[in-house]
N, C-alpha and C positions, 0 to 999 in steps of 0.2 A: 549140157552140150555146149562146147565153146564155139563162138563165132569168130570169124576172121575180122581184122580191122576194117576191111571193106564192107562186110555185112553189118558191123556195128555202125559205120557211117551211114549205111542205108537205113537202118532203124532210126537213127537220129533224124534223118531227112523225112521219114514217114511220120514221125512225130508221136507225141503222147496220145492224142485223141484216137488216131488210127490204130496204134498198137493196143490201146486199151480195149477198143471195140473188137479188134481182130482176135484178141486173147480171151474173149468170152466175158468181157467186162470184169476182169479180175486184176488185182494188184494196184489199183489206184491209191496213191497216198492221200488220204483225206485230211489235209492240213493246209493252212495258207502258207504259201512260200513266196519270198521275194527273190526275183532273179536280178542279181547285181550287175551282170554283164549283158547289156541289151542284145537281143537277137541271138543269144547263144543257144545252141542245141547240141545235146550230148547223148551218147549211149555208150555204156561200158559196164564191165563186171564190178560188183560192189566189193569193197573192203569195209565191212562194219566195224565200228569202234565204239565201244560202250564205256563211256566216262563215269566216274564217280560224280555225284551231284555237286554242281558248282565248281568242278575241278577239271582242268584240261591237261594234266600230266600225261594222260593217255594219248592226247592229240599230238604232243611232242614226240612220244614214242612211235606213233604211227608214221611219222615222217621217215623213220628208218625202216619201216616195214612195207610201205606202199610200193607197188610195182607199176611200171608205165602202163598207162591206159586204164587204170582202175579208178573207180569213183569212190572217194572217201566219204563214208557216212558216219557222221558224229552224232551221238545221242547221249542223253542222261536218263536216269530212272524216271524223272518227271521233267518235261520240258519247262524251261524258264528262261527269261531274257538275260542270260549270262553269256558274254562273248567267249565262246570256245576257240574262235579263230579271229586273228587280225592279220595285218599286212605281212608281218614277218613270217608267220606260219604259212601263209599262202604262197609267199615267195619260195619257201622250201618245197611245198607241195608241187608247184609248177616245175621247179628245177628237178624233182625226182620223177617227173613225167606223169603225174596224176592227171586224169581226164577232167575231173570236176570235183567239187566239194558239195555235199548235202549236209546241212547243219540243222538238226532238229533242236535248236537253241538259237543263240544270237551270234552275229559276227559284228566286228567293228572295223574302223578305218574304211568305211564304205566307198569313199571316193578313190582311195588308193587301190582297193580291190577291183573296182571297175576299171581303172587305168591299167592294172596288171594284166587283165585279160583272161585269167584262169576262170572258167565258168564256176559261179558260186550260187547256190540256192540256199536260203536261210529262212527260218520261221520269223526271226526278229533281227533288227539292227539295233545295237545298244553299245555304249561305251563301258558298261559295267564289266569289269574284268573277272577272270576266273582264278582260282588257287592253282598251284602246282604242287600237290602234296601226295595224293593217293592214286595208285595205279588201278585202272580198270581192266578191260579185256580188248584184245584185238583179234578179229576173225570170228568171234562167237556171234550167233544170230542176235539181231536187235529188232525192235518193233518201232516203226515210224508211221504215224497216221493210221494206226490200226493194222498195219501189214507187217508181216515178218520179213526181214531181209537177211539172206544168208550169204556167206562168202561165195562169190562167183555168180550169184543171181544178176541178171542184167537190168540195169536202171536206165530208163529213157527219161530225159528232162528237157523241157522247153518252156515257152511262155504259158502253156496251159498247166504246168505243174510237173508231176513226176508219177511214173508208173514202174512197177517191178515186174519182170518176167522171170519166172523160175528157170533156172539154168537148164533143166531137163526138157523144157518146153520151148527153148529159144528158137530152134530152127522151125518148129511147127508154127509158132507165132509169127515169125518173120515171113513165111510163106503166106500165111493168112492175111497179114498186113499188106503184102504186095498185091494180093488179089483184091482186097478191099480198095486200095489206092487206085487200081485200074478201073474198078467199077465207078468210083467217085469221079475219076477224070472223064469217063463217058457221060455221067450225069451232069457234070459241069457244063459240057458242050450243049446238052439238051436244054438245060435250064437257061443258058445264055441265048438260045434260040426262041425262048418264050414258053416252053413247056412248064407245067406246074407240078410240084411234088405231090399235090392232092390227087392228081391223075396218075402219075408215074408209080406212086406207091399204093394206089387203090384206096385212098383215104376219103374220096369224095362222099361215099354214103355216111361216113362217120361225122362229117362236118356239114352235111346238107342242111340241117336245121339252122345252124348258125349263119350259113350263107343266105338262106331264105329270109332270115330275120334281118340281116343287113340290107338285103334288097327292099324289103317292106319299109324299113326306116328311111331309105333314100326316097322311096316313092311318097312316103307320108310327109 
């Protein structure tokens, strides 16, 4: 189910952690990601791009296929620190209206990418260049961090990493994330006033032994 631009902006504000929890702890991309543009937060439908190993010809082709608001997802059969994207490709992606780039491989021209402002998340930064010889696939499902990403699935990316929301669950997960954010806002106020999570969450019986031991150590 497609979301409006306003709903996608809301998902981005809610953030990866909230969306992941609200979605039933599904879809978290289990890989280290470098966020090249500080403080960037994005949510948008995925355009998966499967490159041939060490080859970014398909990345060049994707610049003619991407639609405004989409998150370009670049993969290879096996992740390796080969730069699938550099400044010149990122300039094209921004001009075509891409919302962000997610690269399960490397990028290069890191300072230029940061200055360009198009949000980019990548597994590595490396100057090692790719070939431009063999075409892969655009729009076919890919796997990133153990999670399948299909055309139109919603990606949420921020400083915590990335999570994918199945397109058919998008509105359901958005509603659950809103509710979770409202609960957390109320808890934030209670904690700021001095209440403790061990009491609010009913955890004190579980931690009583550790608290008693801490008290004995102070007295001893």
